[in-house]
C-alpha positions, 0 to 999 in steps of 0.5 A: 209569452204572448199577449193579445189586446182586446177591448169591446165597448158593449158586451153584456154580463148576462149569459145571453151575450148580444151577438152584435156587441161581440162582433163589434168588439172583435172588429175594433180589437182586430182593426186596432191591433193590426193597424197599431202593430203595422204602424208601431215602430217605436225605439225610444220611450218615456215610462212614467210611474206616477206613484203615491209618494213620488214620480219615477220616470225612465227613458228607454231605447232599443239598442243592439237587441237589448234595452238601454236606460238613457235617462232617469228622474225621480220627484218626491212628493212633500211629506205633509201629514200623510193625508193630503190630496195625492192627485194634487201632489202628483200633478205638481210632481209631473209639472216639475218633471216636465220642467226638468226634461224635454219629453218628445218621445211616446209616453207609457204610464203605469196605473197603480195596482190598487183598484184594478181587478185581476182574475186567473182562469182556465179555459178549454183548448180553443182555436186562436181564431175564436179566442176573442169570442171565448175570452169575451164571454168569460170576461162577462162572467168573471169581471164584477162590473158591466163591461161597458163600464170598464177597460179590460184586457187579457193575457194567455199564458204562452207555454207548451200545453198537452193535447186537450189541456186547458189554457191559462188566461189572466183577465185584467180590468179597471173602471173606465172612470178611473182610467180617464181620470188618471190619464187626465193628468197627462193630457192636461200637460199635452202628453200623448200616452201610447200605452197604459200598463198596471204597476204589477205588470211593470214589475212582472216584465222587469223581473223577467227581463232583468232578474233572469228567474231560473226557479219559482220565485216570489216578488214583493214590491212594497210601495207607499200605499200597498204591496204588489205580490207576484208568484212566478213559475216559468211562464206562469204567474199569479198576482195580488195587491195586498193592503200592507205598505210602507205608509201603514208603518209610518202611520202606526209610528205617528200614532204611537209617538204622537208625531206628525206624518213627516216626522214619523217617516223620517224616524222610520228611515233613520232607524238604521242609524239609531240602533236603540230606537230601532229595536223598540220600534221594530219589535212593537211596530214593524215586526207585527206588520211584517207578520201580517205581510207574511200571512198574506204571502202564505195565503197567496201561495195556498190559493195558487196551489189550490188552483194549479195543484203545485207550487214550491217557491225557492226565493223571494225578491224585495222591491219598492221603497218599502224594501228599505224597512229595517229588519224586513229581509231577515224577518221574511227569510226566517218566516218563509224559510227561503233566501231573500234578496233585496234587489240592488243592481242592474243585470241585463238592462244597459245603462247609458253614460247619459243616465244619472247612475247615482240616482238610479243606484240609490233608488233602483228598487223603486224604479222597477215598475217604470223600467218594466212598463215600457217593455211592451212598446219596445217589444221585450215584454213577458206580458203585454197588457194595455189598458188604453181606452179603445177610442184613444187607440183608434184615434192614435192609429188614425193619427199615425196613418195620417202621418204616413199619408203625408209622408207618402205624398211627399215621396210621390211629389219628390218622385215626380220632381226627380222624374221631371229632372230625369226626363229633361236630362234625357231630352238634353241627351237627345239634343247633344246626341243629335248634334254629335250625329250631325257632325259625324254624318257630314262626310256621308252627305256626298250627294244631293239625294242624301243631303235632301234626305238628311234635311227632311230627317233633321226637320222631322227630328226637330219637330219631334224634339219640340213635341218632346219638350212640350209634352211630358207624356211623349218624353216618357213614351220615347224614354220607355220605348228606347229602354225597351229597345235597349233591353232587347239589343243588349241580349246580342253580345258585342263579341267580334261582330263588325259594323254593318258598313264594314260587313257589307263593304268588305264582303263575306270572303274578306271576313272569312267563314268564321265571321260569316257564321257570327254574322248569321246570328246578329242583327242591326238596327240602322235607325228607330223613329217616332212619328205623331199620327193624324188626330183620329177625332177628325174622322170620328167627328164625321161619324157623330162621335167627336170624342177628344183623344190623346195624341197617337204615336207610331214607333218604327224600327228598321232591322237588318240581318244577314240573308237566310236561305229564304226570305221566310227564314229571314222574316222568322229570324227577325220576328223571333229574335227582335220583334216579339221580345221588343213587343214584350219589353214595350209592354213591360215599360207600361206602353199600350201598343198594337202592331201597325203592320206585321212587318214591312216588305222584305228588302234585300240590299248590299253586295259582296263585290269589291267595287262597293264603296259606300252604304247609307241608311235613310233616317226618313223611313225609306228603304236602305240601299247602296250605291254599289253593284247589284250582283250580291244581296247578302243582307235582308231588311224589314221595317217593323212599327207599332202604334201607341194606343190611346183611348178617348179621355173620360168616355167609355167605349160603346159599340155603335154604328160607326164601330160596325162600319169599322169592323166591316172595313178593318183596313180603312184608315 
């Protein structure tokens, strides 16, 4: 079965429904239903049945695909004279319950079935997108109160329908004032009610989950003030609240024997231990009341058959404290000619070791409403009717979303702190790498030119590192660019390819033809560097548009490949295997780039002559070279660079005279 919650604040009962009210109601239902479902992830809940003679409460949680009973409690009201202030007794019992239990989980409550309206109707086959509108119209015709004075919900019987067959819909409604007064007891005790069920809906969900009904059955939940009667046949059900109850029998005993209400109640419960009194009281008082109850059952079966055209029920289940009435099971079995079972055990609920099993076993029939009312919130309900006022639902959803916003803000803050830590660690890694490189480069510093070049490079790197420490933006761009470069380089496997120095120094003949072929499909990156470009605002200020800009950086990479048949082939190989993939990787890292130039001049370097003793590559950006012979040029080198594009801070770019001048002179600057 499925259930859809819908509450509209302003639907009229006239045939000419206000279209704006219908739309308003549907908007509320859709928003609340969607937001509530998105945010609802409740695993543990307290379910409270605030009855007419006692408070019953169970704590339930989802466990391994089932529902587990974690805790139970029961607070009996003082018997008094039977005519006391029930609301005051319930308020006192709720205080006792809260004193004995720490209630930190969401709370579900069950409104007594008395005073509620239920109606079972058939509707033409409808499109699910129009169900709210159609049911809203039917509700305005069926519910005998203006819809703005009630809180109502509906349930569509979820079964297989034949093409064109009418849909079965159950309507439920309670006067708004009754619900607000009922919830006041909980809000006064600072309990946030997550859902409001109805007593007989709780019994229905309990029966479907735990009794495993495999044949049409009757459920009688005999309470202190009334009896809930349920006819259940597969996914279809029919409900009535009848006035016969346990207190009715107690009052009859009270009047017949001139006793106080408390004494009459004790006598009724003690009849099983006093056979002599039991026979007399049963025949004169209990049996006539049971006959009236049987008549209500038969009348209900007749009404069910008149509506659905069928209905043969095979078994009756007794629930509620009234199931303890002496002689009730036998009389019902003989009068209705069907088996009668007094529910005394748990079948499908799991029971935790923490729960008070003795209390549960002694009063199980009375806990049916509390056990079933929470099933909707836990996701195991046959019927998910919820009568929380719409404004309370909206407030609840807003509170839940606020909580999620705070959680998201905390996650973002934590992410920022982690990012800062990672960037700082990266900067430290760069520093350590530089120090290690300095140590390894000492043997290569053999000439004045090389030493001077290294000094210039070190000065530039020190300046870059200082800028990295001062600007998180730069550190992020450096890290992103290096990650992009790494993602491209790892696509070239490290099979048996030698280092560039070995390849150039030893020469192709020494390496052999197979290694020469391997080298043809490899490339090397001797160095990559960042540099900060001049602030373009200085030039813009001359044009009258001195807009503040963020720093602009250039990312430059030197690439080397074994010479192809022509320089064009070498350039094409570098562009295909390196430049284009790296541009895509830079954009994937979130960097806004543009090529500084298509590619630097193609420089052929290296030699295969045996007298080559050394090769060096300048970190300062100069072309690579050797100090050996110049007879052979087996390697080509290209310098590729990109500008990390920035825009004016907070200022829209609009074409002007200066822009036109730039378009006429694209190479300027």
